[in-house]
C-alpha positions as CSV (number, residue, x, y, z in Angstrom):
1,M,-6.2,23.2,74.2
2,K,-8.5,24.4,76.9
3,S,-6.6,27.8,76.9
4,N,-7.3,28.2,73.1
5,L,-10.9,27.2,73.5
6,F,-11.3,29.7,76.3
7,K,-9.7,32.5,74.2
8,I,-11.9,31.7,71.2
9,S,-15.1,31.6,73.4
10,L,-14.1,34.9,75.0
11,S,-13.4,36.5,71.6
12,L,-16.8,35.4,70.3
13,L,-18.5,36.7,73.4
14,L,-16.8,40.1,73.1
15,L,-17.6,40.3,69.4
16,T,-21.3,39.6,70.1
17,V,-21.5,42.2,72.8
18,A,-19.7,44.8,70.7
19,S,-22.1,44.2,67.8
20,F,-25.1,44.8,70.0
21,S,-23.6,47.9,71.6
22,F,-22.8,49.5,68.2
23,S,-26.1,48.7,66.5
24,Q,-28.0,51.9,66.4
25,K,-31.6,51.7,65.4
26,E,-34.1,54.0,63.6
27,A,-36.0,54.0,66.9
28,D,-33.0,55.8,68.6
29,I,-33.9,59.0,66.7
30,K,-37.3,60.4,67.4
31,F,-38.7,63.6,65.8
32,E,-41.3,65.7,67.6
33,K,-43.0,66.0,64.2
34,L,-42.0,64.3,61.0
35,K,-44.6,66.2,59.0
36,Q,-45.3,69.9,59.4
37,T,-47.9,72.1,57.6
38,F,-47.3,75.8,57.0
39,K,-50.0,78.4,56.8
40,K,-51.1,79.7,53.5
41,V,-48.5,82.1,52.3
42,E,-48.2,84.4,49.3
43,E,-45.8,83.4,46.5
44,G,-42.3,84.7,47.1
45,H,-42.1,84.2,50.8
46,Q,-39.5,82.0,52.5
47,V,-41.0,79.4,54.8
48,T,-38.8,78.3,57.7
49,L,-39.6,75.2,59.8
50,N,-37.7,73.6,62.7
51,Y,-37.6,69.8,63.0
52,I,-36.6,68.9,66.6
53,F,-35.3,65.5,67.2
54,T,-33.9,63.5,70.1
55,Y,-31.2,60.9,69.8
56,S,-31.1,58.2,72.5
57,G,-28.4,55.9,71.0
58,T,-25.1,55.1,72.5
59,I,-22.5,56.3,69.9
60,P,-22.1,59.7,68.2
61,L,-23.7,60.1,64.7
62,T,-23.1,62.4,61.8
63,F,-25.3,63.4,58.9
64,L,-24.9,62.5,55.2
65,P,-26.1,65.3,52.8
66,P,-29.9,65.4,52.8
67,E,-31.9,64.5,49.7
68,V,-34.5,67.1,48.7
69,D,-37.2,67.2,46.0
70,C,-36.0,70.5,44.4
71,S,-33.6,73.3,44.8
72,C,-36.4,75.4,46.4
73,T,-35.8,73.5,49.6
74,S,-32.7,74.0,51.7
75,V,-31.7,72.1,54.8
76,I,-29.4,73.3,57.6
77,L,-28.1,70.5,59.7
78,P,-26.4,70.7,63.0
79,K,-22.7,71.2,62.5
80,D,-21.4,68.9,65.2
81,K,-21.7,65.2,65.7
82,I,-24.9,64.2,67.4
83,E,-24.0,63.0,70.8
84,P,-26.0,60.3,72.6
85,N,-29.0,61.5,74.7
86,T,-29.2,64.9,73.1
87,T,-31.9,67.0,71.4
88,D,-31.1,69.1,68.3
89,T,-32.8,70.8,65.4
90,I,-32.8,70.6,61.7
91,L,-33.8,73.8,60.0
92,V,-35.7,73.6,56.6
93,K,-36.2,76.6,54.4
94,F,-38.7,76.5,51.5
95,D,-38.5,79.3,48.9
96,T,-42.0,79.8,47.4
97,K,-40.8,81.8,44.4
98,D,-42.6,80.4,41.3
99,K,-44.3,77.8,43.5
100,I,-48.1,78.1,43.4
101,G,-50.8,75.9,44.9
102,Y,-50.5,72.9,47.2
103,Q,-46.9,72.1,48.1
104,D,-45.8,68.7,49.5
105,R,-42.0,68.3,49.9
106,D,-40.1,65.3,51.3
107,I,-36.6,65.6,52.7
108,E,-34.6,62.4,53.4
109,I,-32.2,62.8,56.3
110,Q,-29.5,60.1,56.8
111,F,-27.6,59.5,60.0
112,V,-24.4,57.5,60.0
113,S,-21.6,56.5,62.4
114,D,-18.1,55.0,61.9
115,A,-19.2,52.1,64.1
116,M,-22.1,51.3,61.8
117,D,-20.1,49.9,58.8
118,S,-21.5,52.6,56.5
119,R,-25.1,51.6,57.2
120,T,-27.4,54.5,57.6
121,I,-30.5,55.4,59.6
122,K,-33.0,57.1,57.3
123,K,-35.8,59.4,58.3
124,T,-38.1,61.3,56.0
125,I,-39.4,64.7,57.1
126,T,-42.2,66.4,55.2
127,L,-43.5,70.0,54.7
128,K,-46.9,70.8,53.3
129,G,-48.8,74.0,52.7
130,I,-50.5,76.2,50.2
131,V,-48.8,79.0,48.2
132,K,-51.1,81.8,47.0
133,A,-50.3,83.3,43.6
134,T,-49.4,87.0,43.5
135,K,-51.3,89.4,41.2
136,E,-48.3,89.4,38.9
137,S,-48.3,85.6,38.6
138,K,-52.1,85.6,37.9
139,A,-51.6,88.2,35.2
140,K,-48.8,86.2,33.6
141,Y,-50.9,83.1,33.6
142,K,-53.9,84.8,32.0
143,E,-51.6,86.2,29.2
144,T,-50.2,82.7,28.3
145,H,-53.5,80.8,28.6
């Protein structure tokens, strides 16, 4: 009886310790800047921004496909797993073709690990800026209005 009680107690202790060691938190991923503003650009330019982050967790993570506001925004994620205690970069490209005026785009990034039982860590990165209309766009606008 004492042997079984000891085994059960030991199993519960190990399970508790394992659950703490595998629980990654949102705070384990820190971005240098979650929001970035680009300078005023003329319509048709491609804006490229780097979002640098550091991961201080204990188990490797992978990315789920990012969620973007529109097809004008593309996200290039690191190809490999994110190892503990590393710094990496997410590259965001914003195509300003047919985008005029103030722009504000959110990109949801999700991190996951096999040890997290399909739970995700979500971070939202944002880009903002102003796109200046070309002469051609201004002329088209005057024709239709």
